[in-house]
N, CA, C and O of each residue as an XYZ file, in Angstrom:
184
protein
N     178.512     87.242    178.028
C     178.142     88.456    178.303
C     176.504     87.831    178.953
O     176.003     88.357    179.947
N     175.892     86.781    178.290
C     174.534     86.722    178.373
C     174.711     85.583    179.696
O     173.951     85.623    180.663
N     175.548     84.832    179.600
C     175.730     83.616    180.649
C     176.291     84.765    182.067
O     175.695     84.544    183.122
N     177.128     85.668    182.101
C     177.164     86.009    183.208
C     175.986     86.939    183.735
O     176.029     87.316    184.906
N     175.051     87.279    182.999
C     173.924     88.142    183.336
C     172.666     87.043    183.703
O     171.611     87.311    184.278
N     173.103     85.771    183.204
C     171.954     84.763    183.776
C     172.442     84.326    185.211
O     171.608     84.122    186.092
N     173.903     84.170    185.467
C     174.430     83.928    186.638
C     174.073     84.996    187.737
O     173.653     84.780    188.874
N     174.360     86.285    187.085
C     173.959     87.175    188.258
C     172.578     87.346    188.576
O     172.268     87.843    189.659
N     171.654     86.963    187.690
C     170.544     87.118    188.014
C     169.983     85.987    188.891
O     169.110     86.210    189.730
N     170.534     84.698    188.665
C     170.331     83.642    189.424
C     171.058     83.727    190.828
O     170.503     83.178    191.780
N     171.966     84.219    190.973
C     172.413     84.570    192.375
C     171.550     85.545    193.502
O     171.221     85.371    194.675
N     171.327     86.851    192.349
C     170.536     87.633    193.202
C     168.965     87.080    193.483
O     168.350     87.613    194.407
N     168.444     86.239    192.861
C     167.193     85.668    192.978
C     167.517     84.646    194.222
O     166.826     84.809    195.228
N     168.177     83.954    194.235
C     168.641     82.918    195.267
C     168.981     83.797    196.658
O     168.764     83.333    197.778
N     169.459     84.931    196.462
C     169.616     85.961    197.771
C     168.406     86.434    198.370
O     168.182     86.427    199.580
N     167.573     86.878    197.404
C     166.544     87.515    197.910
C     165.219     86.932    198.033
O     164.432     87.720    198.556
N     164.678     85.722    197.698
C     163.958     84.579    197.813
C     163.675     84.480    199.384
O     162.589     84.772    199.885
N     165.011     83.942    200.240
C     164.638     83.782    201.642
C     164.171     85.111    202.286
O     163.354     85.067    203.206
N     164.611     86.176    201.879
C     163.993     87.496    202.548
C     162.552     87.570    202.235
O     161.782     88.060    203.062
N     162.106     87.095    201.035
C     160.654     87.298    200.913
C     159.784     86.383    201.870
O     158.577     86.564    202.029
N     160.447     85.475    202.437
C     159.562     84.560    203.176
C     159.695     85.099    204.585
O     159.037     84.523    205.452
N     160.381     86.025    204.899
C     160.594     86.721    206.239
C     159.350     87.610    206.623
O     159.396     88.786    206.263
N     158.243     87.173    207.316
C     157.235     87.897    207.550
C     156.314     87.305    208.827
O     156.724     86.337    209.468
N     155.289     87.832    209.084
C     154.590     87.497    210.351
C     153.619     86.454    209.786
O     152.979     86.768    208.782
N     153.433     85.139    210.381
C     152.710     84.240    209.982
C     151.432     84.377    210.732
O     151.345     84.732    211.908
N     150.414     84.052    209.915
C     148.896     84.118    210.669
C     148.040     85.421    210.595
O     148.467     86.376    209.947
N     146.855     85.482    211.237
C     146.311     86.722    210.815
C     146.510     87.946    211.806
O     146.646     87.759    213.015
N     146.521     89.224    211.224
C     146.734     90.360    211.749
C     146.128     90.325    213.315
O     145.094     89.683    213.495
N     146.673     90.912    214.289
C     145.995     91.079    215.392
C     146.783     92.297    216.127
O     147.942     92.653    215.914
N     145.887     92.818    217.009
C     146.166     94.119    217.844
C     147.191     93.723    218.912
O     147.054     92.793    219.707
N     148.226     94.545    218.823
C     149.248     94.285    219.795
C     148.837     94.437    221.399
O     147.899     95.027    221.936
N     149.816     93.741    221.876
C     149.372     93.631    223.703
C     148.656     92.171    223.829
O     148.259     91.437    222.925
N     148.622     92.011    225.065
C     147.649     90.619    225.527
C     146.450     90.852    225.150
O     146.122     91.986    224.801
N     145.564     89.795    225.155
C     144.450     89.510    224.510
C     143.133     90.119    225.860
O     141.987     90.473    225.581
N     143.580     90.092    226.896
C     142.898     90.763    228.019
C     142.905     92.039    228.386
O     142.095     92.553    229.157
N     143.873     92.613    227.812
C     144.130     94.087    228.011
C     143.531     94.825    226.756
O     143.431     96.048    226.860
N     143.157     94.287    225.690
C     142.357     95.181    224.563
C     141.157     95.442    224.680
O     140.222     94.643    224.730
N     141.125     96.872    224.743
C     139.924     97.969    225.029
C     138.741     97.825    224.029
O     137.571     97.512    224.249
N     139.397     98.151    222.829
C     138.612     98.041    221.510
C     139.051     97.233    220.348
O     139.699     97.654    219.389
N     138.641     96.067    220.534
C     138.941     94.998    219.471
C     138.418     95.476    218.191
O     137.316     96.018    218.098
N     139.299     95.252    217.090
C     139.186     95.821    215.768
C     139.477     94.372    214.824
O     140.204     93.476    215.252
N     138.855     94.311    213.614
C     139.333     93.405    212.618
C     140.043     94.198    211.496
O     139.584     95.053    210.739
N     141.138     93.741    211.585
C     142.145     94.287    210.614
C     142.108     93.618    209.083
O     141.997     92.418    208.832
N     142.231     94.705    208.136
C     141.938     93.996    207.045
C     143.322     93.249    206.513
O     144.418     93.741    206.779
N     143.211     92.184    205.840
C     144.244     91.449    205.539
C     144.966     92.292    204.310
O     144.259     92.829    203.457
N     146.592     92.395    204.256
C     147.307     92.973    203.265
C     148.312     92.227    202.680
O     148.991     92.709    201.774
């Protein structure tokens, strides 16, 4: 029972870790081209 639980957690971890890396890289920026942004703002990092 303990071995099956360990293997299940290992499989779940190995499947979920690549999904945790899926995200936007770099600082937050306003959407759109830089020359069309009327009111530039500094977005807080999250």
